[in-house]
C-alpha positions as MATLAB code, in Angstrom:
seq = 'XXXXXXXXXXXXXXXXXXXXXXXXXXXXXXXXXXXXXXXXXXXXXXXXXXXXXXXXXXXXXXXXX';
ca = [
      17.673  -20.452  -21.418;
      16.428  -23.481  -19.462;
      17.950  -22.261  -16.193;
      16.409  -18.715  -16.609;
      12.947  -20.337  -17.485;
      13.123  -22.643  -14.492;
      14.068  -19.746  -12.235;
      11.226  -17.606  -13.644;
       8.717  -20.493  -13.034;
       9.997  -21.005   -9.563;
       9.546  -17.305   -8.667;
       6.107  -17.136  -10.303;
       5.085  -20.276   -8.400;
       6.265  -18.720   -5.122;
       4.183  -15.640   -5.796;
       1.133  -17.638   -6.540;
       1.510  -19.809   -3.451;
       2.075  -16.742   -1.132;
      -0.991  -15.062   -2.704;
      -3.102  -18.102   -2.157;
      -1.994  -18.458    1.490;
      -2.975  -14.793    2.158;
      -6.253  -15.250    0.427;
      -7.131  -18.346    2.401;
      -6.320  -16.665    5.673;
      -8.448  -13.628    4.852;
     -11.084  -14.333    2.212;
     -12.522  -10.874    2.418;
      -9.310   -9.062    1.469;
      -9.343   -6.791   -1.526;
      -6.802   -7.051   -4.332;
      -5.103   -3.895   -2.996;
      -4.821   -5.475    0.520;
      -3.370   -8.689   -0.992;
      -0.691   -6.728   -2.838;
       0.072   -4.697    0.248;
       0.585   -7.891    2.325;
       2.524   -9.568   -0.380;
       5.020   -6.725   -0.749;
       5.579   -6.536    3.018;
       7.966   -9.455    2.658;
      11.434   -8.668    1.189;
      11.749  -12.092   -0.436;
       8.451  -11.516   -2.264;
       9.636   -8.039   -3.396;
      12.729   -9.660   -4.820;
      10.767  -12.376   -6.552;
       8.517   -9.731   -8.174;
      11.608   -7.819   -9.412;
      13.109  -11.015  -10.801;
       9.819  -12.047  -12.576;
       9.463   -8.532  -14.144;
      13.141   -8.497  -15.146;
      12.837  -11.899  -16.811;
       9.751  -10.932  -18.681;
      11.194   -7.679  -19.846;
      14.491   -9.217  -20.876;
      13.051  -12.125  -22.863;
      10.071  -10.416  -24.413;
      10.864   -6.693  -24.649;
      14.645   -6.298  -25.020;
      15.281   -9.792  -26.554;
      14.268   -8.733  -29.941;
      16.134   -5.461  -30.016;
      19.561   -6.572  -28.858;
];
């Protein structure tokens, strides 16, 4: 449980950091443009999938299995 939580926090922190860097470089970007730029990178797409998987597994499927 500790390892999966640490991995989740690492992926979430990476997404926040990348979002912040894009926002600093173009302060007039809309939310849609930010998501488009974020998802251009394969590593970010993988991090998004891992974060959603972790949330779904621990909060949605965890109680039913």
